[in-house]
C-alpha positions in Angstrom: 0.0 0.0 0.0 1.3 3.4 -1.0 0.2 5.9 1.6 -0.6 9.2 -0.2 -2.4 11.1 2.5 -1.6 14.7 3.2 -1.4 15.4 -0.5 1.2 12.6 -0.9 3.2 13.9 2.1 3.4 17.3 0.3 4.5 15.9 -3.0 1.2 15.8 -4.8 -1.1 12.8 -4.2 -2.2 12.1 -7.8 1.4 12.4 -9.2 2.7 10.1 -6.4 -0.2 7.6 -6.9 0.5 7.3 -10.6 4.2 6.8 -10.0 3.5 4.3 -7.3 1.3 2.2 -9.6 4.0 2.1 -12.2 6.4 1.0 -9.4 4.2 -1.9 -8.3 1.9 -0.6 -5.6 -1.4 -2.5 -5.4 -3.5 -0.1 -3.4 -3.5 3.3 -1.7 -4.0 4.7 1.8 -5.5 8.1 2.4 -6.6 9.9 5.6 -9.8 11.6 4.5 -12.8 11.0 2.3 -11.8 14.0 0.2 -8.3 12.6 -0.4 -9.9 9.4 -1.7 -12.3 11.1 -4.0 -9.4 13.1 -5.4 -7.7 9.9 -6.5 -10.9 8.6 -8.1 -11.6 11.9 -9.9 -8.1 11.6 -11.4 -9.0 8.2 -12.9 -7.2 6.0 -10.4 -9.1 2.7 -10.0 -6.9 0.8 -7.6 -8.3 0.0 -4.1 -8.2 2.9 -1.7 -8.5 2.6 2.0 -9.5 5.6 4.1 -7.3 5.3 7.2 -9.2 8.0 9.1 -12.4 7.6 11.0 -15.7 8.0 9.0 -18.6 7.9 11.4 -21.4 9.7 9.6 -23.9 8.1 7.2 -23.3 10.7 4.5 -19.5 10.0 4.6 -20.0 6.3 4.3 -22.5 6.8 1.5 -19.8 8.7 -0.4 -17.4 5.8 0.2 -19.9 3.5 -1.4 -20.5 5.9 -4.3 -16.8 6.3 -5.0 -15.8 2.7 -4.2 -13.6 3.6 -1.3 -13.0 1.3 1.7 -13.7 2.9 5.0 -11.9 1.9 8.2 -14.3 0.9 11.0 -13.6 0.6 14.7 -16.9 -1.1 15.8 -20.3 -2.4 14.9 -22.0 1.0 14.7 -20.2 1.9 11.5 -20.5 -1.7 10.1 -24.3 -1.6 10.5 -24.4 1.8 8.8 -22.5 0.3 5.9 -24.9 -2.6 5.7 -27.9 -0.3 5.6 -26.4 1.9 2.9 -25.2 -1.0 0.8 -28.5 -2.9 1.1 -30.4 0.2 0.2 -28.4 0.7 -3.0 -28.3 -3.0 -3.8 -24.5 -3.4 -4.1 -21.8 -4.7 -1.8 -19.5 -2.5 0.2 -16.0 -3.4 1.2 -14.5 -2.2 4.5 -11.6 -2.9 6.8 -11.6 -3.3 10.6 -8.9 -1.6 12.6 -7.7 -3.0 15.9 -6.1 -1.0 18.7 -3.1 -3.1 19.8 -1.3 -0.3 21.7 -1.7 3.0 19.9 -4.7 4.2 21.9 -6.0 6.1 18.9 -8.4 4.6 16.3 -9.6 1.0 16.3 -11.5 -1.4 18.4 -10.0 -3.0 21.4 -7.9 -5.9 20.0 -9.6 -8.4 22.4 -12.9 -7.6 20.6 -11.4 -8.5 17.2 -12.7 -12.1 16.9 -16.2 -11.2 17.9 -16.3 -8.2 15.6 -15.0 -10.2 12.6 -17.6 -12.8 13.1 -20.4 -10.2 13.5 -19.3 -8.3 10.4 -19.1 -11.4 8.3 -22.7 -12.1 9.2 -23.9 -8.8 7.7 -25.5 -8.6 4.2 -23.9 -6.6 1.4 -20.8 -6.0 3.5 -17.4 -7.5 2.6 -14.6 -7.5 5.3 -11.7 -6.8 3.0 -9.0 -6.6 5.8 -8.1 -6.4 9.4 -5.2 -4.2 10.5 -3.5 -2.4 13.3 -0.9 0.4 13.6 2.5 0.3 15.3 3.3 3.0 17.8 7.1 2.7 18.3 8.5 0.7 15.4 10.9 3.5 14.6 12.7 3.0 17.9 15.4 0.4 18.4 14.1 -2.8 19.9 15.9 -2.1 23.1 14.4 1.4 23.4 10.7 0.8 22.7 9.9 -0.9 26.0 8.9 -4.0 24.1 5.8 -2.3 22.7 6.3 -3.4 19.1 6.6 -7.0 20.2 3.6 -6.6 22.5 1.5 -5.2 19.7 2.5 -8.0 17.4 1.6 -10.6 20.1 -1.8 -9.1 20.5 -2.4 -9.0 16.7 -1.3 -12.7 16.5 -3.6 -13.6 19.3 -6.5 -12.2 17.3 -5.4 -14.1 14.2 -5.1 -17.3 16.1 -8.6 -17.0 17.4 -9.9 -16.3 13.8 -8.1 -19.4 12.5 -9.7 -21.5 15.2 -13.1 -20.2 14.3 -12.3 -20.6 10.6 -13.0 -16.9 10.0 -11.4 -15.2 7.0 -10.2 -11.7 8.0 -9.2 -10.7 4.5 -6.0 -8.8 4.0 -3.8 -8.6 7.1 -1.5 -5.6 7.6 0.5 -4.1 10.5 3.7 -2.5 9.3 4.1 1.2 8.5 7.4 2.3 6.9 9.3 1.7 10.2 7.8 -1.7 10.6 8.5 -2.6 7.0 12.2 -1.9 7.4 12.4 -3.3 11.0 11.5 -6.9 10.3 9.9 -9.1 7.7 8.0 -10.8 10.5 5.8 -7.6 10.6 4.9 -7.7 6.9 1.9 -10.1 6.8 -0.1 -9.8 3.6 0.7 -6.2 2.9 2.9 -3.3 4.2 1.8 0.4 4.4 4.7 2.5 3.1 4.5 6.2 3.8 7.7 8.2 4.5 10.0 5.7 2.8 8.0 5.9 -0.4 9.3 9.5 -0.7 12.9 8.6 -0.2 13.4 9.0 3.5 14.2 6.6 6.3 11.9 6.8 9.4 14.9 6.4 11.7 18.7 6.4 11.3 19.1 2.8 12.2 16.5 1.5 9.7 17.1 0.8 6.1 20.8 1.7 6.1 21.4 -0.6 3.2 18.7 1.0 1.0 19.7 3.4 -1.7 16.8 5.8 -1.1 16.6 9.0 -3.1 14.5 11.9 -1.9 11.6 12.5 -4.4 11.4 16.2 -3.7 13.7 19.1 -4.2 12.5 22.5 -3.0 13.8 25.4 -5.0 13.0 29.1 -5.4 14.2 32.1 -7.3 16.1 35.2 -6.2 13.8 38.1 -6.9 15.9 41.0 -5.7 19.5 41.8 -4.7 20.5 44.8 -2.6 23.7 46.2 -1.0 23.5 47.4 2.6 26.0 48.7 5.1 27.2 47.4 8.4 24.8 47.5 11.3 21.6 47.3 9.2 18.6 45.4 10.7 17.1 42.8 8.5 13.4 41.8 8.3 10.7 42.0 11.0 12.0 42.7 14.5 15.5 43.1 13.2 16.4 39.7 14.6 19.5 39.9 12.5 21.8 42.9 12.0 24.6 43.0 9.5 28.2 43.0 10.9 29.8 44.2 7.7 28.7 45.7 4.4 26.5 43.0 2.9 24.9 41.8 -0.2 21.4 40.5 0.5 19.3 38.3 -1.7 15.5 38.2 -1.4 14.0 34.8 -2.3 10.3 34.4 -3.2 9.3 31.8 -0.7 8.1 32.0 2.9 6.2 30.4 5.7 2.9 30.5 3.8 4.6 28.1 1.4 5.8 25.8 4.1 9.2 27.1 5.2 8.9 27.1 9.0 9.4 30.5 10.6 11.2 28.7 13.4 14.1 28.3 10.9 14.7 32.0 10.9 18.5 32.7 11.1 19.1 28.9 11.1 18.2 28.0 7.5 20.8 27.6 4.7 20.3 27.2 1.0 22.5 25.8 -1.7 23.7 27.6 -4.8 26.4 26.3 -7.2 27.6 23.9 -4.5 27.9 26.7 -1.9 25.9 27.2 1.3 24.3 30.6 1.8 22.8 31.5 5.2 19.3 32.9 5.6 19.2 36.0 7.8 16.4 37.8 9.6 12.9 36.6 10.2 11.4 34.4 7.5 8.3 36.2 6.3 5.0 35.0 4.8 6.1 35.2 1.2 9.9 35.9 1.2 13.1 35.1 3.0 16.5 36.8 2.8 19.9 35.4 2.2 23.3 36.8 3.0 25.0 36.5 -0.4 28.0 38.6 0.4 30.4 35.7 -0.1 28.7 34.6 -3.3 29.3 37.3 -5.9 28.0 35.1 -8.8 24.4 34.9 -7.4 22.1 37.1 -9.6 18.5 38.0 -9.8 16.6 35.1 -11.4 18.9 32.4 -10.1 17.4 29.4 -8.5 18.6 28.3 -5.0 17.9 24.9 -3.4 16.3 24.9 0.0 15.9 21.1 0.2 17.7 18.6 -2.0 21.0 18.1 -3.6 23.3 20.6 -5.3 26.6 19.1 -6.4 28.1 17.1 -3.6 26.0 18.8 -0.8 22.5 18.1 0.3 19.9 19.6 2.7 17.3 17.1 3.9 13.9 17.4 5.7 15.7 15.9 8.7 18.1 18.8 8.8 15.1 21.2 9.1 13.2 19.0 11.6 16.1 18.7 14.0 16.4 22.5 14.1 12.6 22.9 14.6 12.4 20.2 17.2 9.9 18.2 15.1 9.9 15.3 12.6 10.6 15.1 8.9 6.9 14.1 8.3 5.7 17.5 9.5 8.2 19.3 7.3 7.1 17.5 4.1 3.4 17.8 4.8 3.8 21.6 5.3 4.3 22.5 1.7 1.3 24.3 0.4 -0.6 24.1 -2.8 0.6 27.5 -4.2 4.0 25.8 -4.7 4.0 24.3 -8.3 4.9 20.6 -8.4 7.2 20.2 -11.4 8.8 17.1 -12.9 12.6 17.1 -13.4 12.2 18.0 -17.0 9.7 20.8 -16.3 11.9 22.2 -13.6 14.9 22.2 -15.9 13.0 24.1 -18.5 11.8 26.7 -16.0 15.4 27.2 -14.7 16.8 27.5 -18.2 14.1 30.0 -19.3 15.0 33.7 -19.2 13.6 35.7 -16.3 10.0 36.8 -17.2 8.2 39.9 -15.8 6.1 37.5 -13.7 8.6 34.7 -13.0 7.8 31.3 -11.5 7.8 31.9 -7.8 9.1 28.6 -6.5 9.1 24.9 -6.9 
């Protein structure tokens, strides 16, 4: 399962889904009903599981209409699905989630066998799968307090009971990206690959032998260059003041595009293999670089905020460490006003002469 929720972790859900199908994915995971409908409207016909909770009849009716599989956590939603499917005279596939230790969505794992039996007794309802979610698979086995092993034992306990009762749970899945890389024992019938799909490891000790390549580069154009003297305050609040005569470059990207304001005075960008420091507060639509030591930088040039330039690279983990967050949040923060361009499209934009209304960023 290719997990393409949150607009494909900021990469563009439809683009990612099409690439994932070419790469061998069999189905997709989304968080919301709207995300699932977006895939269907784009002509994607592969199975889609809505990982989030849908509890209202209208939401479940839309799932039936668009042939999306809802995740259910109990009989209330299962009965709603039965009523809707019976009323429309066509079957409805769904999946049951079990809470084995996340304390979030899902039925209590001990209720699993009873719920599977009850769901399979419903008309017009197909139990397409049973799954759970790992809470600490990204931690080394000696640091997760045994939680991953405990969650798997609970999941296995449910499966053992189902086998004894000769109940078919459908597709079984437990592993997220971290679980996928941690152990093949966690794979079952399917794995749900999220962060790793986009070229990033969920933890430094996982997947060290994988040649992952980040799918995203974040680049933006220099829109203005200016010379200022020593002692000049830069941007809101003058959180940076020049200590020498300086050459400042304004770049057309800001926190409204997904560059965290917390990175103010901590961010660096790459240009022609050189690192340039960002100075002053990052603003809604622009940020400012100190280009004093890079005399070749000109208006219209493209700088790299995330990705590789020559032998150097800036990663989402570099940002997340400085923001005291995680790479997932960095990637999911990029907004829709940033164009998503393929490599060939990006190269054409960079090679084009600077227009009166240039491409803001990519």
